[in-house]
N, C-alpha and C positions, 0 to 999 in steps of 0.2 A: 606814757607815749606822748612825744609832743608832735606837731605837724611842723613839715619843713616851710622855710619861709618861700617866698613867691619866686625869689632870685634863684634859690637852691634847686625848687622843683622844675623851674624852667632849665636850668644848667642841665640837670639830670636827664629830663625829657629828650634834651637835644642830643645827648650823648648816646642815649637808648635807641634814638630814631637812626644816627649813623651806625649804630653796631647791630642793626636789627638782622643784617643778613641779606638786604634787598640789594647790595652790590655784587652778590653771588652770580655766576653764570648759571643757566639751567641745569648743566651737568654737575656743576660743583655743589649745589642746592641740593640736587637729588642724592649725591654722595654723602653728604654730611654737612648741613647747613648749621650756622650757630643760631641758636633761637635766642628770643629775650627771655631770661631767667627771673621768676619774680619770687623773691624770698620774703619771708615775714611769718608764714605758719611755722609752729614747732611740732607738728604731729601730722600724720597722713590727710590729704585732700580727698574728699570723697564725692563731690559735687562742683561742679562750675556751671554758670550759667549766664549768656548774654543778654543785655538788655537789645530791642530793636535800636536802629538807628534813630537818634532823635537831635533836635537842634544844637545840642552840646556834645555832639558825636555819639558814641556807644560805651556801655560800660558792662565791666565782667564782675559777678559776684562769685565768691567762692565760700564753701563749706567744709569744716575741718574738724577732724576729732579734738584739736585744741581749744573748741569751743569759741573761737574768737573767728567769726565769718569777716571778710574784708570786702570792700569794694574797690575797683582799680579803672584805668582809663583802659579801655576794651583795645585801643588800637596799639599803645605804647607799654601796656601793662604796670604803667607808674600808680604806685599805692595813692588812694585817696584817704581811705578810713576805716576804720574796725568799729563794727557793731558791739559794744561792750555790755554784758548782761547774765549771758546763759551760764549757767551752772555745770553744765555736761558737755559731752560732744554734740557737734552741729553737724546732722545727716543731709540736710536740705537747705537751699537756698535760692531766692529768685528775685528777680525785678519785675515790676509792672512795666507795662509798653512804654510811658513817659520816662521812666527810671527815676519817678519821685517816689515811690513807695518800694521797700524789701521787705521781705517775709523770709524766715528762718524756721527749721525744725530740729527740735534738739532732744537729747536723750536725758534732759532734766524733766520731761513730761510737758513741755510746752512748746508752742508755736509762736513766734513773737512778729510783730508789725513795726517797722522802723520808718522814719523819715529820712531818705535817701540823700537828702542835702544837708541835714544836719547830724543825722547819726542818732538822734534822741528816739527812745523806744516810745511808740504810740499806744500799743495794747498788748497785753499777754493773756495767750489762749491757754486754759490750762487741760491737760489730758490726764487719762489715767495710767497711760504707759509711754514708752519711748514714742516720739514722733520723727517719722522719717522722712516725709515729701510734704511740699507746699507748692501752690500755684495759684498765680492772681487770675480771674476771669479778664477778657480783653478790655471791659470798661473799667477795670480795678474795682468795682464794687462789691465782689466777691471772693472768697479764699477757701482753696480745697486743702484739708490737711489728711493725712494718713499715717498709719504707723503699727506699733505691736498690737493694739488692740483689734486688727482686723475689721476695721470700722473707717470709711471716707465720710468726712464731715465736710459741709459748706456752712460758711460763716459771713452774715452780712458786714462788710465793711463801715456801714453806717451806723451799725448798732453790734459791734462784735460780742460785748459784753453780754448779750442777752443769750447767747448760746448758739449752738449750730440751727441753720433753717433746714438741713436736709442731712439725714445720716443713711448712708449705705452699709448695712450691717450684714455678718456671715461671710465675710471673704474667705476664700480657702486657705489663706496663710497672712501672715503679717503684711501689711502692704509696704511695697518697696517705691513705687512709683504712682502718681495720679496727676491727670492732666486734663485741662478742660480742651473741647475740641467741637468742631463744627458749630461757630459762632455760639459757644458756651451752652449747646443742648445737650451735648454728650459728653461722658467722663469716661476717659480711657485709665484702666487700672492695672498693675501688675504686681504679682505677690512674690516674696520669698520661696524659692524651692518650687513654684509651681510654673509650669510651660503656658505660654500665649499671654494674651492682651484682652480683658474683657471690656466692652463697649457698653456702658450704661446710659439710658435717658435719663436726664437730669431731673425731669419733671415727674414721670411714671416708677422710675427706679428700676424698671425692667433692663434686662440684657437685651441688648438688639445687635451685638454682633460679638464678633472675636477674630483676633489674629493670630494665626498659629505659630508656634515656635518648637524648634526641635528640642530645647531644653528649657530649663527656668531663664526668664527673661531677666538679664543682667542690665540692661540699659534701653531706654525708650526715647525716642525724639521726634517731634513734630518740626518739618521745617519750616523755618519762620515765615510768616505771611509776604513779607516782603521779599524772600528769595524764593518766592515761586517762580516756576518756569515762565516764560512768555507765553504759553497759554493757557496759564492759570493752574497748572498742577501743581499740588501740593503731595508730601510724601510721609510717612511715618516710616523710622528706621529704628529696628531693633537689633541686639546683638544678644546671643545665648551662650556664648562661650567658644564655640567652633565656627558659627553660622551668623552670618550678617544677612538680614531680609530687610527688604523694603516694599512697603505697601503704598496703593494709591489712598490717600487720605480723604477723597471724596467716596469711593466706592468700596473701601476697606480690602479690595482684591490685592493679592500679593503679585508684584511686578517683577521682581528680582531676588534671587537667592545666590548667595556666594559663600562657599563653604572654604573656610581659611584653614593653612596649614599650621596655625598657631592660635593659642586662647586668644579671644577678643572680649573684654569685658565691657567695652564701651564702643559705639560707632556714632559718626554723625555724616549727614549727607546733604548737600545742597544742589537743586539740579542744574544752576548756572555754570557750575564748575566741571561737571560730568566726572566728578571724584567723589570718593568717599575715605573716610580716615577711620582708622582703628588703632586700638591700643589694649594691652593686657598683661600678662604675667610675666613675659619675656622682656620688659622694660623697653622696648621698642615701639616706636611710632611709626605708622606705614600708612601711605597713600595708594589707593587703588584706583583703577579705571573702572567706571560704574557699570558700562555694558560689558566688559569681557572678565573683570574680577582681576586682571593683572595686576601685580605689585608694581607701581611706577616711582615711589620713593619710600626710603626705610632710614628714620632718623634715630640716632641713640644719643642720649642726654641724661635721661632720669636714672635714678642709684635704686630705684624701686617699682614695683607695680603700677602700672598706668591704670588708674581706676575711673577716669572720666576724660572725654576728648569731646570738644563741640568746634564747629565751624564759626568763625565771626560773621555777624550779618552782613558785612559787605563782601563777603566771599574771597577775601584776599588773604586771609590767613585763618589758622585754628589753633587752640588753646589746649594743652593737657594738663591736667592734675594727677598728682603720684602720691605713691606712699612714703616717699622721699620727703614730702613737705613744701615741694616747689611746684609752681606753674610754669610752664614752657610755651612762648606764644612763637609758632612756626608759620614763616612765610610760604605758601603755595608757590611752588617752581614757576608757575606760570606768571603768577604775580610777581616774583622774584625779577623775572625776565623783563616785566613790563616796567616795573621801578627803575632797571638798570639802564634800559633805553630811555626812560624819561630823563634820569639823571645826565646821561652822557648828551642828550639835545640840550638840556638846560646849561651844561658845562660848556657846550659849543657855542651857545648863544652868549654866556658871560664872556666868554674868549674874545667872541668878534666886537662885541659892544666895547669891552675894555681895551681891545687892540694888542692884548698879548698876555703874559702870565699875570702882570700887574692887574689888568682889568679884570682878569678871571677871579683873581681874589677878593677884588670889590665887589663883584656880583655875587660871590658865594657870602659875603658877611653880610649883605643886604639881607639874605634869606635866614640868617641868623646864626650860621655855624661854618666854621672854617673846614673845608675838606668836604661838603656834601650838601644837597638841598634839603631845608626842613620846613615845614609846614607850621608856622609858627601859631596859627589858629588852634592846633591840637593843645598846645601848651596853656594857651589862654582859656580854653573849653573847661580843662581840668582844675586850673586854677579857681574860677567860678563855683565849681562843685566844690572845692575843698574848703573856700573861705569860712562857710558856715558851719563844718563839720566839728561836732564836740567828741573828743577822745579822753576817757579815763586816764588819769596818769597811773603808769606802772611803776 
């Protein structure tokens, strides 16, 4: 596999920005917007995760059963690179907060740490069974792993080959998801076929809390710190098949429960949107009102069950990963309406400045694309990320 040239990358990204669905009116977007479709994986996608917003934008990493985790521009979906080295399905993937490191969890009994700028493998952490989940601490100095051994481990990133510095053993089942929380003082853990989320103290190893779910917890998400509400509120969102629950991340108290009329394998919520999104076995991606649970949008596009769904950190879009091997990035209807208004304002200004149709065309050309306004900086940001990325030839 070869990297695209800078000119190819820039042209591709400009086309995708125009075709992102941002020109749809809110009613049309709700009825059936056209998402950005991200191809590249050859087998089902089982996890996606965004980085926080960085100086270079934000990024999206995906884990797939094809064993080829990929990193993309989080806004446009454009492919940046593939981390090559795993010998089995990849079940989990994440980026650290600066998006400089990536970690992956695999059925080849390893967790691996990668340089997210070059794609080079930095460390390989051997396990005795399938590794299902990974998560960096807030300072990138520690890595959580968990999987079929029913053990959660913590590795020191300054000396990862020295073995785990902490092990939480005796889980009720294979570990499905493990996440740092509360300034890395707590560890949240879910297990296959086991209801609820256990909260462990990272120092004492004691269970200090639990989040109840109606069935086995299929998805758990902590709202990104940057996406917390204006009053500092942050939340934990779970999906257990038919129910989406939202908990106060500080008190661990349940604040909302929504029983859905369809299967939900994954859900995501960001306070600033007053919306949560969910996807599951019926192939549809849905947007709901946080307060009432009323369905606001319903989108069809995937050709297989939706295994994972996450809001972007800017709260303007959300991504879904499916059994069909694609990622689709959807504009939130309110964001689409705002983009439409901004584009209309820019078009009017360009027309006025140019004195007519010819002036309008010149104004759009200065923004880098004919027929729409494109933020060229997004292209430049990804080019910087791509330049050093090493990909093994296929």
